[in-house]
DOTI-702926 format. One record per residue: x, z, y of N, C-alpha, C in turn; residue in one letter. Coordinates in steps of 0.2 Angstrom, whole numbers. Example, Ala and Ser with C-alpha at 12.3 -4.5 7.8 and 13.67 -1.06 7.14 Angstrom:
2
- n.X, n.Z, n.Y, ca.X, ca.Z, ca.Y, c.X, c.Z, c.Y, type
- 66, 39, -28, 62, 39, -22, 66, 39, -16, A
- 64, 35, -11, 68, 36, -5, 64, 39, 0, S
//
This chain:
312
- n.X, n.Z, n.Y, ca.X, ca.Z, ca.Y, c.X, c.Z, c.Y, type
- 12, -92, -34, 12, -92, -30, 6, -87, -27, X
- 8, -85, -16, 3, -80, -15, -2, -85, -11, X
- -7, -82, -7, -13, -84, -6, -10, -82, 3, X
- -14, -87, 7, -11, -84, 15, -19, -82, 19, X
- -19, -76, 15, -27, -74, 17, -28, -71, 24, X
- -21, -70, 26, -23, -71, 34, -26, -75, 39, X
- -21, -83, 38, -23, -88, 38, -34, -88, 40, X
- -34, -86, 34, -39, -88, 32, -46, -84, 38, X
- -42, -78, 36, -47, -72, 39, -47, -72, 46, X
- -39, -74, 50, -41, -76, 55, -43, -81, 60, X
- -41, -88, 55, -40, -95, 60, -49, -98, 56, X
- -53, -96, 51, -58, -98, 47, -64, -98, 50, X
- -70, -101, 49, -76, -102, 48, -77, -94, 43, X
- -84, -93, 46, -86, -86, 44, -85, -87, 36, X
- -87, -92, 35, -88, -91, 25, -85, -91, 23, X
- -78, -93, 24, -71, -95, 21, -70, -88, 19, X
- -67, -85, 29, -64, -80, 30, -70, -73, 24, X
- -75, -72, 25, -79, -69, 21, -77, -71, 13, X
- -77, -75, 10, -73, -76, 2, -65, -74, 2, X
- -63, -73, 8, -57, -72, 6, -54, -67, 8, X
- -58, -64, 11, -60, -52, 12, -60, -51, 6, X
- -66, -55, 1, -67, -51, -7, -62, -53, -9, X
- -59, -60, -10, -54, -61, -12, -47, -57, -13, X
- -43, -55, -7, -39, -53, -5, -42, -42, -7, X
- -47, -39, -6, -49, -34, -9, -49, -32, -14, X
- -51, -39, -20, -52, -39, -27, -45, -39, -30, X
- -42, -44, -29, -34, -45, -29, -29, -38, -28, X
- -30, -34, -22, -29, -29, -21, -28, -24, -25, X
- -36, -23, -27, -38, -17, -31, -34, -17, -37, X
- -34, -21, -41, -29, -22, -45, -24, -17, -47, X
- -20, -15, -41, -13, -11, -43, -16, -4, -41, X
- -22, -1, -44, -21, 3, -47, -20, 7, -51, X
- -18, 0, -56, -19, 2, -64, -12, -3, -64, X
- -8, -4, -57, -1, -7, -60, -2, -14, -63, X
- -8, -18, -62, -10, -25, -65, -9, -32, -58, X
- -7, -37, -60, -6, -42, -54, -10, -49, -58, X
- -14, -51, -53, -20, -58, -54, -12, -63, -56, X
- -14, -69, -60, -11, -74, -63, -10, -79, -58, X
- -5, -83, -54, -5, -89, -52, -9, -93, -53, X
- -15, -94, -57, -21, -99, -60, -24, -94, -56, X
- -26, -90, -57, -30, -86, -53, -30, -87, -46, X
- -28, -87, -43, -26, -88, -36, -23, -95, -34, X
- -23, -99, -38, -25, -109, -37, -33, -107, -38, X
- -36, -104, -41, -44, -106, -42, -47, -102, -38, X
- -46, -94, -35, -49, -92, -28, -47, -96, -22, X
- -42, -100, -20, -42, -104, -15, -47, -112, -17, X
- -48, -113, -21, -55, -118, -23, -58, -116, -20, X
- -61, -111, -22, -67, -105, -19, -69, -106, -12, X
- -63, -102, -9, -62, -100, -2, -64, -107, 2, X
- -61, -113, -2, -63, -118, 3, -68, -121, 2, X
- -73, -119, -5, -79, -121, -4, -80, -129, -9, X
- -72, -130, -14, -72, -134, -17, -78, -131, -25, X
- -77, -126, -26, -80, -124, -33, -84, -116, -32, X
- -89, -116, -34, -95, -108, -35, -91, -103, -37, X
- -94, -98, -37, -92, -93, -41, -91, -93, -49, X
- -99, -97, -50, -99, -95, -55, -94, -102, -60, X
- -94, -107, -57, -88, -111, -60, -79, -107, -60, X
- -79, -102, -53, -72, -97, -56, -71, -95, -62, X
- -77, -92, -61, -77, -88, -71, -78, -92, -76, X
- -78, -98, -77, -82, -103, -82, -72, -104, -82, X
- -71, -106, -77, -62, -109, -75, -58, -102, -79, X
- -58, -97, -76, -54, -92, -79, -53, -89, -87, X
- -60, -92, -90, -62, -91, -95, -60, -94, -101, X
- -59, -98, -98, -56, -105, -101, -49, -103, -102, X
- -48, -104, -97, -39, -104, -96, -36, -100, -100, X
- -38, -94, -104, -37, -88, -107, -37, -90, -114, X
- -45, -93, -116, -46, -96, -121, -42, -101, -124, X
- -38, -104, -122, -35, -111, -121, -29, -109, -123, X
- -25, -100, -123, -20, -101, -123, -18, -99, -129, X
- -14, -103, -134, -10, -103, -142, -7, -94, -141, X
- -3, -94, -138, 2, -90, -139, 2, -84, -132, X
- -1, -81, -135, -1, -74, -130, 5, -68, -130, X
- 3, -65, -124, 12, -61, -124, 7, -53, -121, X
- 10, -49, -118, 5, -44, -118, 6, -44, -109, X
- 10, -47, -103, 8, -49, -101, 0, -53, -97, X
- 1, -57, -103, -7, -62, -103, -13, -57, -102, X
- -12, -52, -108, -18, -46, -108, -19, -41, -103, X
- -15, -42, -98, -13, -37, -90, -15, -42, -86, X
- -13, -49, -86, -16, -54, -78, -24, -56, -81, X
- -25, -55, -88, -30, -56, -91, -37, -53, -87, X
- -38, -45, -87, -38, -41, -86, -39, -40, -79, X
- -32, -40, -75, -34, -43, -67, -37, -48, -64, X
- -37, -53, -68, -40, -60, -65, -46, -59, -66, X
- -48, -57, -73, -59, -56, -73, -58, -51, -67, X
- -57, -46, -70, -59, -40, -68, -60, -42, -56, X
- -57, -45, -54, -55, -48, -48, -60, -53, -46, X
- -61, -57, -51, -67, -63, -52, -73, -59, -52, X
- -74, -54, -55, -80, -50, -56, -80, -45, -48, X
- -75, -44, -47, -77, -40, -39, -79, -44, -35, X
- -76, -49, -37, -77, -56, -29, -86, -56, -27, X
- -87, -58, -34, -95, -59, -33, -100, -53, -35, X
- -98, -46, -35, -102, -43, -34, -104, -40, -27, X
- -95, -41, -24, -97, -39, -15, -100, -43, -11, X
- -98, -50, -15, -105, -54, -11, -112, -55, -11, X
- -111, -50, -14, -121, -50, -16, -123, -46, -10, X
- -130, -49, -8, -133, -39, -2, -135, -38, -5, X
- -134, -37, -12, -141, -31, -18, -135, -26, -19, X
- -140, -21, -17, -135, -12, -21, -142, -8, -23, X
- -138, -4, -28, -145, -1, -33, -140, 8, -32, X
- -139, 13, -28, -139, 19, -25, -141, 24, -31, X
- -140, 23, -36, -142, 27, -41, -135, 25, -48, X
- -141, 31, -52, -135, 30, -58, -133, 25, -62, X
- -140, 19, -64, -139, 15, -65, -136, 9, -61, X
- -137, 9, -57, -130, 5, -49, -125, 5, -54, X
- -124, 13, -54, -113, 15, -54, -112, 13, -61, X
- -116, 13, -66, -114, 12, -69, -115, 5, -75, X
- -120, 2, -67, -120, -6, -69, -114, -11, -65, X
- -112, -6, -60, -104, -10, -57, -98, -9, -63, X
- -96, -5, -66, -91, -5, -71, -93, -11, -78, X
- -99, -9, -78, -100, -16, -83, -100, -22, -82, X
- -102, -23, -76, -102, -30, -74, -94, -31, -69, X
- -90, -27, -70, -82, -28, -67, -81, -30, -75, X
- -82, -22, -82, -75, -23, -86, -78, -28, -91, X
- -86, -30, -91, -91, -32, -97, -86, -36, -103, X
- -80, -41, -101, -77, -47, -105, -70, -43, -106, X
- -68, -36, -105, -61, -32, -105, -63, -26, -108, X
- -70, -20, -108, -69, -14, -111, -75, -16, -117, X
- -74, -14, -123, -82, -13, -126, -87, -9, -123, X
- -83, -5, -119, -88, 4, -118, -89, 0, -109, X
- -88, -5, -106, -91, -7, -102, -97, -2, -100, X
- -96, 0, -94, -107, 2, -91, -108, 10, -97, X
- -104, 10, -100, -105, 15, -107, -102, 20, -103, X
- -105, 28, -103, -105, 32, -104, -99, 38, -105, X
- -93, 38, -106, -90, 43, -111, -95, 48, -114, X
- -92, 49, -121, -95, 53, -125, -89, 59, -128, X
- -82, 58, -126, -77, 64, -125, -75, 64, -119, X
- -70, 68, -121, -65, 70, -113, -60, 69, -114, X
- -55, 68, -108, -52, 65, -106, -45, 69, -102, X
- -42, 68, -101, -36, 69, -98, -32, 64, -94, X
- -25, 62, -89, -23, 57, -87, -17, 62, -86, X
- -12, 61, -88, -3, 62, -83, -5, 58, -75, X
- -4, 62, -71, -2, 62, -63, 5, 60, -61, X
- 8, 54, -60, 13, 52, -59, 13, 56, -53, X
- 9, 58, -47, 10, 63, -40, 10, 72, -41, X
- 6, 73, -49, 5, 78, -50, 10, 80, -57, X
- 17, 76, -55, 23, 78, -59, 19, 79, -67, X
- 17, 75, -71, 12, 74, -75, 7, 81, -80, X
- 6, 81, -74, -2, 86, -75, -8, 80, -72, X
- -14, 84, -75, -19, 82, -77, -25, 85, -71, X
- -30, 81, -67, -34, 81, -62, -41, 86, -68, X
- -44, 91, -70, -51, 92, -72, -54, 86, -70, X
- -57, 84, -76, -62, 80, -73, -68, 83, -79, X
- -75, 79, -77, -80, 82, -79, -80, 85, -87, X
- -84, 86, -88, -83, 86, -99, -89, 80, -99, X
- -87, 78, -105, -92, 73, -107, -102, 75, -109, X
- -103, 79, -107, -110, 84, -110, -113, 83, -103, X
- -110, 83, -95, -112, 85, -90, -112, 80, -84, X
- -110, 72, -87, -107, 69, -85, -114, 63, -81, X
- -118, 61, -83, -125, 62, -82, -129, 63, -75, X
- -127, 73, -78, -130, 76, -71, -127, 77, -68, X
- -119, 76, -68, -117, 76, -61, -117, 71, -56, X
- -117, 64, -60, -117, 59, -57, -124, 61, -53, X
- -130, 61, -56, -137, 61, -50, -137, 69, -48, X
- -133, 73, -47, -130, 77, -43, -129, 75, -34, X
- -122, 75, -37, -120, 71, -31, -125, 60, -27, X
- -126, 60, -30, -132, 55, -28, -138, 58, -24, X
- -139, 63, -30, -148, 64, -24, -146, 69, -18, X
- -139, 72, -19, -139, 78, -13, -134, 72, -7, X
- -133, 66, -8, -130, 61, -4, -135, 57, 1, X
- -143, 57, -6, -148, 54, -1, -150, 60, 2, X
- -150, 64, 1, -155, 70, 7, -150, 70, 12, X
- -145, 69, 13, -141, 72, 18, -141, 65, 25, X
- -141, 70, 30, -143, 63, 39, -137, 67, 41, X
- -134, 58, 43, -126, 59, 46, -130, 58, 54, X
- -137, 59, 55, -142, 58, 64, -138, 63, 69, X
- -135, 60, 73, -133, 64, 77, -126, 66, 77, X
- -123, 67, 72, -116, 69, 70, -108, 67, 71, X
- -105, 69, 73, -97, 64, 75, -95, 60, 72, X
- -95, 56, 74, -88, 51, 67, -83, 57, 62, X
- -80, 59, 66, -77, 65, 64, -79, 67, 58, X
- -85, 71, 57, -90, 76, 55, -92, 71, 48, X
- -91, 62, 50, -97, 59, 45, -92, 57, 42, X
- -84, 55, 42, -79, 54, 39, -78, 57, 34, X
- -76, 64, 36, -75, 67, 31, -81, 72, 26, X
- -86, 70, 29, -93, 68, 22, -94, 65, 19, X
- -89, 58, 20, -90, 50, 15, -84, 56, 12, X
- -78, 57, 14, -72, 57, 9, -74, 62, 5, X
- -77, 68, 5, -82, 71, 0, -86, 70, -4, X
- -91, 65, -3, -93, 62, -8, -90, 58, -12, X
- -85, 52, -10, -84, 51, -13, -75, 52, -19, X
- -75, 58, -17, -72, 59, -20, -74, 66, -26, X
- -80, 67, -24, -83, 71, -29, -87, 63, -34, X
- -89, 60, -32, -90, 55, -35, -85, 50, -42, X
- -77, 51, -37, -74, 50, -43, -71, 55, -47, X
- -68, 62, -46, -69, 65, -51, -73, 67, -58, X
- -81, 64, -57, -84, 66, -62, -81, 59, -67, X
- -77, 54, -66, -72, 51, -73, -79, 50, -77, X
- -83, 46, -76, -89, 45, -81, -87, 40, -86, X
- -80, 35, -85, -79, 31, -89, -72, 31, -93, X
- -73, 25, -99, -66, 27, -102, -61, 28, -98, X
- -62, 20, -94, -58, 16, -90, -61, 15, -85, X
- -55, 15, -79, -59, 7, -74, -63, 13, -69, X
- -61, 19, -69, -65, 23, -63, -65, 20, -55, X
- -58, 21, -54, -56, 20, -47, -58, 15, -43, X
- -56, 8, -49, -61, 3, -45, -66, 0, -47, X
- -72, 5, -51, -79, 6, -49, -79, 8, -42, X
- -78, 15, -42, -80, 20, -35, -78, 16, -30, X
- -70, 12, -30, -70, 7, -25, -76, 2, -22, X
- -77, -1, -28, -83, -6, -26, -88, -2, -26, X
- -92, 2, -28, -98, 7, -26, -98, 9, -19, X
- -90, 12, -16, -91, 15, -10, -92, 7, -6, X
- -85, 4, -6, -90, -1, 0, -96, -3, -1, X
- -100, -4, -5, -105, -7, -5, -111, -4, -4, X
- -107, 3, -5, -115, 7, -1, -111, 8, 6, X
- -107, 10, 9, -106, 10, 16, -108, 5, 21, X
- -109, -2, 16, -110, -8, 21, -118, -8, 21, X
- -120, -6, 16, -128, -4, 15, -130, 0, 21, X
- -126, 6, 24, -128, 10, 27, -126, 10, 34, X
- -123, 2, 35, -122, -2, 42, -116, 1, 43, X
- -108, 5, 41, -104, 4, 42, -100, -5, 40, X
- -94, -7, 46, -93, -11, 46, -84, -12, 44, X
- -84, -11, 38, -79, -9, 37, -71, -14, 38, X
- -64, -13, 37, -59, -15, 35, -58, -14, 28, X
- -61, -17, 25, -56, -20, 18, -50, -21, 17, X
- -48, -23, 19, -40, -23, 21, -36, -17, 16, X
- -40, -11, 18, -35, -3, 17, -36, -4, 7, X
- -41, -8, 4, -41, -6, 0, -37, -10, -2, X
- -35, -17, -2, -31, -23, -4, -26, -21, -5, X
- -22, -19, 3, -16, -15, 5, -12, -8, 3, X
- -20, -4, 2, -14, 2, -1, -21, 6, -8, X
- -22, 2, -15, -28, 5, -18, -22, 9, -21, X
- -17, 10, -21, -12, 13, -26, -11, 22, -21, X
- -10, 21, -15, -14, 29, -13, -22, 29, -13, X
- -27, 26, -13, -32, 27, -13, -32, 31, -17, X
- -27, 30, -25, -30, 32, -29, -26, 40, -29, X
- -21, 39, -28, -18, 47, -27, -20, 50, -22, X
- -22, 47, -17, -26, 52, -13, -32, 56, -16, X
- -38, 52, -19, -42, 54, -23, -40, 59, -28, X
- -31, 60, -33, -30, 64, -34, -31, 69, -32, X
- -25, 70, -26, -22, 76, -23, -29, 80, -22, X
- -35, 75, -19, -41, 79, -18, -44, 86, -23, X
- -44, 82, -28, -48, 84, -34, -43, 90, -39, X
- -35, 91, -37, -31, 95, -39, -30, 100, -36, X
- -31, 105, -40, -28, 114, -39, -26, 117, -44, X
- -21, 120, -41, -16, 127, -46, -11, 132, -44, X
- -20, 136, -44, -18, 143, -40, -10, 146, -43, X
- -9, 144, -49, 1, 148, -50, 4, 144, -46, X
- 5, 139, -48, 9, 133, -42, 9, 134, -35, X
- 2, 137, -32, 2, 136, -25, -3, 132, -22, X
- -6, 127, -25, -8, 122, -23, -15, 121, -23, X
- -19, 121, -17, -25, 122, -18, -29, 112, -16, X
- -35, 112, -18, -37, 105, -15, -34, 103, -11, X
- -33, 97, -9, -31, 94, -2, -32, 87, 0, X
- -40, 85, 2, -43, 81, 7, -40, 76, 12, X
- -34, 82, 15, -33, 74, 21, -29, 69, 19, X
- -26, 69, 13, -22, 62, 13, -29, 58, 13, X
- -32, 58, 10, -40, 56, 8, -44, 52, 16, X
- -44, 61, 20, -46, 58, 26, -43, 53, 31, X
- -37, 53, 28, -34, 47, 34, -33, 41, 31, X
- -37, 39, 24, -38, 34, 23, -44, 31, 24, X
- -47, 35, 23, -57, 36, 26, -55, 32, 33, X
- -52, 37, 38, -54, 35, 46, -48, 30, 47, X
- -45, 26, 44, -42, 20, 45, -48, 16, 42, X
- -51, 16, 37, -56, 13, 34, -62, 12, 39, X
- -64, 15, 42, -72, 17, 44, -71, 18, 52, X
- -65, 18, 55, -63, 21, 58, -59, 15, 63, X
- -54, 14, 60, -51, 9, 63, -44, 10, 64, X
- -43, 17, 63, -36, 21, 65, -33, 17, 62, X
- -24, 20, 62, -19, 18, 61, -16, 23, 55, X
- -17, 27, 53, -10, 33, 52, -10, 29, 46, X
- -3, 34, 44, 3, 31, 39, 1, 35, 34, X
- -1, 29, 27, 0, 31, 22, 4, 30, 18, X
- 7, 32, 14, 13, 36, 10, 11, 39, 5, X
- 13, 36, -3, 11, 39, -9, 16, 46, -7, X
- 21, 43, -4, 28, 50, -6, 25, 57, -4, X
- 21, 54, 0, 19, 61, 4, 16, 67, 0, X
- 12, 62, -6, 7, 66, -11, 12, 68, -16, X
- 18, 68, -17, 18, 70, -26, 22, 78, -23, X
- 21, 81, -31, 20, 86, -30, 28, 89, -32, X
- 31, 95, -25, 36, 96, -25, 42, 89, -26, X
- 43, 83, -21, 45, 77, -23, 52, 79, -22, X
- 57, 71, -25, 65, 74, -22, 66, 73, -18, X
- 72, 76, -14, 73, 76, -9, 75, 68, -5, X
- 77, 65, -8, 79, 57, -5, 71, 55, -3, X
- 67, 55, -7, 59, 53, -3, 58, 55, 2, X
- 59, 63, 2, 57, 65, 10, 61, 62, 11, X
- 66, 62, 13, 71, 57, 19, 69, 52, 20, X
- 65, 47, 16, 64, 39, 18, 66, 35, 12, X
- 63, 35, 5, 65, 33, 0, 58, 32, -2, X
- 55, 26, -4, 49, 25, -5, 49, 24, -12, X
- 46, 27, -17, 47, 30, -25, 45, 22, -25, X
- 45, 18, -32, 44, 14, -36, 36, 17, -41, X
- 28, 13, -38, 24, 15, -44, 24, 12, -49, X
- 22, 15, -53, 20, 11, -60, 13, 15, -61, X
- 12, 10, -68, 5, 13, -69, 5, 17, -74, X
- -3, 20, -71, -5, 26, -73, -7, 25, -80, X
- -5, 32, -83, -2, 34, -93, -10, 34, -91, X
- -12, 29, -99, -18, 28, -100, -22, 34, -105, X
- -28, 37, -103, -32, 41, -103, -32, 43, -112, X
- -31, 51, -112, -31, 55, -116, -37, 55, -121, X
- -38, 53, -127, -46, 54, -129, -46, 61, -132, X
- -49, 68, -129, -49, 74, -131, -56, 74, -134, X
- -56, 75, -137, -62, 77, -142, -66, 83, -145, X
- -59, 87, -146, -60, 93, -149, -60, 101, -144, X
- -55, 97, -136, -56, 101, -132, -58, 100, -124, X
- -64, 103, -126, -68, 102, -119, -64, 107, -111, X
- -65, 103, -107, -64, 107, -101, -68, 112, -97, X
- -70, 116, -95, -74, 120, -95, -75, 118, -85, X
- -81, 115, -85, -84, 114, -79, -83, 117, -74, X
- -85, 124, -76, -86, 127, -70, -80, 128, -64, X
- -74, 125, -67, -65, 123, -65, -67, 118, -61, X
- -69, 113, -66, -68, 105, -62, -76, 104, -56, X
- -79, 103, -60, -87, 100, -57, -89, 104, -51, X
- -91, 111, -53, -90, 118, -48, -87, 116, -42, X
- -79, 115, -43, -78, 116, -37, -79, 113, -31, X
- -77, 106, -34, -80, 101, -30, -87, 102, -26, X
- -91, 103, -29, -99, 103, -28, -98, 110, -20, X
- -92, 116, -23, -94, 121, -18, -90, 120, -12, X
- -84, 115, -14, -83, 113, -8, -84, 109, -3, X
- -89, 105, -6, -93, 99, -3, -98, 103, 2, X
- -101, 107, -2, -106, 112, 2, -104, 116, 7, X
- -97, 117, 6, -95, 125, 11, -95, 121, 17, X
//
């Protein structure tokens, strides 16, 4: 079954509206890894929106649902991740507290994935690559393991010191786009970086006064991830430069309420003709991270490129 989020958002009292928005965002964000929430979670979410059960009861019911399964399939593993992470996202989004720090950032990852990944909340100690669909199997260069904490600290310190006072909205959105792009490019965790970045971004922007259209994360989470990829991919030999334009469109819609068209196919490197002519490609789950302990990326290509672009 589906949840009629729109009727809750349009017609309900504020409490139900806020809960529905949080659930819509949380469930929609699972698409960044090709995951879908179960019907059981959706039934349980409705009970929470209606005020029949608390978030603690939601969590207990979801945990019990998967513990009670005697026969498990690969689909169960994926829906369990989607259901539990969605529940954790809703709990975090409904909280008024927020810590703009390395501890706060890693805490979001820990809380999102505490019952899913053994490394939840732990900064990786190995290097990674990811084959990207829109890059035709190539990868973004992520920060190497030994520089991860320093890279996060640097980005957060730079953002704390930055003043938005007197800036036109165009410049504000452009700066926020670069900040979020830089945080994501660090990729400090083995998995779950995009969902962690999205939740951290929502909490941060709300903490500094923005009234966000969270529907963008619910309905265009796959676009959000692909736009982050294009913002951080450079291949001089192929004539490809860092391209922030796709991510800027997302944030202009999110913050300024614009209605720019957000199409994944526009971001694909050398797309097939039929995609250009209007056929929308089908998205698939990202390939898992490749653990690459022996070969480390040159951080001067990855992190420094982003820092230079942000400070330009």
